[in-house]
N, C-alpha and C positions, 0 to 999 in steps of 0.2 A: 345435191351437195355442191358447194362452191368449188370450182376448179382452182387448184393452188396457183398462185402467182410465182412464176420462176423468172428472176432477173437474169438476163444474158448480157454480158459485157460487150459493148460495141467498140468500133474503131472509126477513125477518121478516113474519109473516102473522097478522093478528088476526081472521080470518074464521071461526074455529071456532065451532060452535054453543054450546059451553060457554063461558061468560064467564070471563075471566081465564085462558084457556088458549091463549096465543100459540103459533104454529107456526113451524117453519122450512120453507120451501117453495121449489120450483122449478117453473116452468111445465111441464106435461106434454109440450108440443111439443118442448122441448129434450131431454127424456129419450128420447122416441120417435125423434127424429132421430138421436141417437147410437146407440141400440140398433139401429135399422134398418140401419146401415152396418157393424155388427160390433163396436161398442164396448160396454163395460159402464159405464153411467153411475153416478157416485157423487156424492151431494149434499154440498157443503161448506158447513157452517154459517157465517153471517156473524159469528161470535163468536170465531173462531180468533185466537190471539195469536202473537207472535214465537216462543214456545217450541214451537208446533205446526207452523210452516210447513215446516221441514226434514223432520219426520216424515211429513207429508202428501206432500210431493214425492218422498220416497223410495219411497212406495207407488204413486204415480200414474205414468201414462205420457203423459198430455196434460191440458190444461186448456181449459175453455170458460168464459169470463167472460160472464155472462148479463145480461139487462136489469133495470131497476128504477128506483129513485128517483134524484134529482139527487145530484151529488157536492158536498160542502161546498167552497166556493170557496177556503177557506184552503189547500187542497192545491195550488192553482196561483197563490197569491199575491194573491188578491183578497178584498175584503169582500163579504158577501152583499148583493145588491140586492133590492128589494121584489118583483121578479118571480120570484125563486128559488122552486122547489117544495120539497117535503119532502126532508129528507136523513137519513141514518143514519150518523153519524160512526163508530160502532163497525164497521159494514160497510165504510166507506171505509178505515179503518185495516187491517182484516183483508185486504181485497182488494189494496190498494196494496202492502202488505208482501209478500203472497204473490206478486203479479205481479213485483215487483222481484227476488225470489229465484229465481223460475222463469225469468226472463229471463237472469239470471246463469248458470243451468244449461242454457240453450238448450232448455228443454222446449217441445214443440209447443204452440202457443197459438192459439185462435180467440176473438175478441171480438165480441159482438153488442150493439148499441144502447148501453146504459150501459157494458157491458163494453168496447166500442170506445173509449169516453171514458175509462174507468179506465186502460186500457193507455196511452193518450196522456198522461194526467196522470202515470202512473208513470214515464214517460220525460221528464218536464219540460215537457210541452205544456200549453196552456191551452184553455179552453172559452168559448163564448158562453153566458152564463147564461140567455138567452132570445132565440131567433131573431127573434120577432115585433117585439121592441123594438130589438134591436141590429143587425139586418140588414134595413133597410127594403126592401120589395119581395120579401122571401123568400116561398117557397111556404108553404102551411099544412101543416107537417110533423107537427103535434101530434096526439096520440091524442084521439079523441072517441068517446064511447059510441055515437053514431049511426052510426059507420063501423066495420065489422068489421075486425079486424086482417088478415083474409084479402083485404081490398080492396087492389088495386094502385093506388097513388096518383100516382106520377110515375116518369119514367125516370131511370136513372143511366147516365152515360157513363164507361166504364172505359178506362184507358190500355192501348193494344194490346200493349205490351211487358211488361205486368205479369203476375205469377203468377196473379192473380185472373182476368184475361182468359183465360189458358191453361186454368185449371181449369174455368171456366164455358163455354168455347168460344165467346166472343163479347165484344163491347164495349158493347152497349146492352141494357139489361134494364128491364122495368117492375117496380117494387118497392113494398112496403107502407111505411108510415111511422107512427111512434108516439113522437115525441120533440119536445121544445121547446128542447133544448140541442144543441150540436154542437161539433166540433173547431174551434178558432180558429187557434192556431199548433201545428203538429205537434211532437211530442217529438223528442229527439235520436235521429238515425238513421232516423226514420220518413219514408216517402215517401207522399204523397197519390196514390192510384191510381184514385179515382172521385169524381165530383161529380154533384150534382143540377143541373137546368137553371139554378137561381138561384146556383150556385157553392158551395153548402154541401157540405162534405167528407163523402163517403159511404163511403170505404174507405181503409185504411192498410195498408202493408206495411213490413217491416223487411228491406231488402236484405242478404243475407249471413247471415241468421238461418236456423236449421234449418227451422222452419215457423211463420210469423206472418202471420195475416190478420185484420183487424178490419173490420167493416161496421156501418153505422148502421141499416140496415133489419133486418127479422126473417126471415131465411131459414128458420129452423126452423118457422115458420108456413107459409111458402110451400111447404115440402116436402109439406104436406097436399094441395096443389093440383096439383102436377106434380113431375117429377124434375129440374127446371131447376137448383135449388139444392143438390141432393143431393151433387154433387161437392165442395162445401165441407166437408161432414162426412166424406165418404170420405177427403179429403186429410188432415184432422186425424187420423183413426184410422190411416191408413197411416203417417203420420209418427210417431204414438205407438208403433206396432209397431216401427219402426226405432229409435226412441229407447231 
């Protein structure tokens, strides 16, 4: 049986040894997590335009929206505040357009960190531009070089009747954390199915959709530590085969 093709959104990367040689990259952990469970990962460049979206989706069986920089607030009707991080508006346009067309086609979708936020914005939701400023008393969710992404930072509580709880076989998990933004108001049709102890939204689902789960943490990194999060990727690949 053909392994399903899973598109993974990429980002621009200027870390090449050769100067003036920008790269398009995806974290290796995403690639390995998809390949581990039987999918064939395909990197999607953050420069695709409207003319490319249908062609891509006709070839793919599922999508994984990956992590990265902030989303420009113009996409959810706000002006940028001083605490906003770096944005890539070309990537925003590419991913939001691709997401909306994929949603129309009921393509299986998994969103992670920025990808979780992209999917929310694609459906009309809003974001906190910075949790530390806008949510007093919130936990320290942000990435810091002194803390490995493999470090489990806080628990999440999952709604017991959610698809996510069924997939993971439980309602409380310790997760990592590397974000300073978060879902504020969920997009049309989306259900909040997990929160951190401070109330920050940690997961969304789209009831009635073929397969849609988005999470704020990084399960692809946690896969390196244990099999606890593997079912998320297995479910995406299984849905992609059916699609």
